[in-house]
C-alpha positions as CSV (number, residue, x, y, z in Angstrom):
1,M,13.4,69.1,62.4
2,P,10.7,67.3,64.5
3,F,9.2,69.0,67.6
4,L,8.7,67.3,70.9
5,C,6.1,68.2,73.5
6,G,5.6,66.5,76.8
7,P,4.8,66.9,80.5
8,K,7.6,69.6,80.8
9,N,6.5,71.6,77.7
10,S,2.8,70.7,76.9
11,R,1.1,71.9,73.8
12,Y,-1.9,72.6,76.1
13,A,0.0,75.0,78.5
14,Y,-1.4,78.5,78.3
15,T,0.9,80.8,76.4
16,G,-1.6,83.3,75.1
17,N,-2.1,81.3,71.9
18,P,-4.8,78.9,71.0
19,C,-4.2,75.3,72.1
20,P,-2.8,73.0,71.0
21,H,0.3,74.9,69.8
22,T,4.0,74.4,69.4
23,D,5.1,77.5,71.4
24,L,7.0,75.5,74.0
25,A,8.0,72.6,71.7
26,L,11.6,71.4,71.7
27,P,13.0,71.2,68.2
28,V,15.4,68.2,67.8
29,D,17.6,66.9,65.1
30,A,16.5,63.3,65.2
31,L,15.8,60.7,62.6
32,T,14.0,58.2,64.9
33,L,11.7,58.3,67.9
34,G,14.5,56.8,70.1
35,D,16.9,59.5,69.1
36,A,14.3,62.2,69.8
37,L,13.5,60.7,73.3
38,V,17.2,60.8,74.2
39,K,17.3,64.5,73.4
40,Y,14.1,65.2,75.4
41,E,15.6,63.3,78.4
42,S,18.8,65.2,78.3
43,H,17.1,68.6,77.8
44,F,14.5,68.2,80.6
45,C,16.4,65.9,83.0
46,V,13.9,63.1,82.8
47,R,14.1,59.4,82.0
48,I,11.8,57.7,79.4
49,S,11.9,54.0,79.1
50,V,9.8,51.3,77.5
51,H,7.2,50.1,80.0
52,I,7.1,46.3,80.6
53,D,4.0,44.9,82.3
54,A,5.0,43.2,85.6
55,G,3.9,39.6,86.0
56,D,1.7,40.4,88.9
57,A,0.3,43.7,87.5
58,E,-3.5,44.0,88.0
59,E,-3.9,45.7,84.6
60,K,-1.9,44.7,81.5
61,F,-1.1,47.4,78.9
62,G,0.9,45.4,76.4
63,E,3.7,46.9,74.4
64,K,2.6,50.5,73.8
65,Y,3.4,52.7,76.8
66,F,6.5,54.3,78.3
67,R,7.6,55.0,81.9
68,Y,8.4,58.7,82.4
69,V,10.4,59.7,85.5
70,D,11.2,63.3,86.4
71,E,14.8,63.2,87.8
72,A,14.3,66.4,89.9
73,T,11.0,65.5,91.6
74,G,10.9,61.7,91.3
75,A,7.4,61.9,89.7
76,N,6.8,58.6,87.9
77,Q,4.1,58.0,85.4
78,L,3.1,56.0,82.4
79,V,2.9,58.0,79.2
80,D,1.7,57.4,75.6
81,I,3.6,58.8,72.7
82,H,1.9,59.9,69.5
83,V,3.3,61.5,66.4
84,F,1.3,64.2,64.6
85,R,2.1,64.2,60.9
86,G,0.0,66.5,58.8
87,N,-3.6,65.6,59.5
88,A,-2.7,62.1,60.8
89,E,-2.1,61.0,64.4
90,L,0.2,58.0,64.5
91,C,0.8,55.7,67.5
92,P,4.3,54.1,67.1
93,K,3.8,52.2,70.3
94,Q,7.3,51.1,71.6
95,K,9.0,51.2,68.2
96,L,12.1,53.3,69.0
97,D,13.3,52.9,65.4
98,F,10.1,54.6,64.2
99,A,11.3,57.1,61.5
100,L,10.5,60.8,62.1
101,E,9.9,63.4,59.4
102,S,11.0,67.0,59.7
103,A,7.5,68.5,60.3
104,D,6.4,65.8,62.9
105,I,5.2,66.8,66.3
106,V,5.9,64.1,68.9
107,E,3.7,64.3,71.9
108,I,4.6,62.5,75.2
109,G,1.4,62.6,77.1
110,P,-1.5,60.8,79.0
111,L,-2.6,57.3,78.1
112,V,-4.8,57.8,75.0
113,C,-5.1,54.5,73.1
C-alpha cells in the first residue's frame, strides 16, 4: 500500500524520529498516481490539479508540476510530486496513470526538478 506525504503531513515534520520519516504518511490503496492523489485530496480537503502554464506567464514550467489548493485556507501553491521507490527517486511529472508499487512513498512537495 503506497504512502503519501505532502504539505499536510510532511516527512520532515518533527515527530521525535529522524527525518525524513513516514510517521505521518497516509497509506492509500491506489494503483496509480491519479488514484492516490484523489485519496489525498479527500482525506485532507485539498485540491490537486495538473498545472498548465498560462500564455502570459513570466516563467514557463512545462508539464511537470501540480497546483495544490488548501480548501480550508485558500492557500494556493505549485508542488512537485516525486515517488521514492527503494533507493530510487522518480519524477512522474504529470503522468496520472503512473503505476505505483506497494512500498512506494509519494511526496507532494516543493519544486525540486
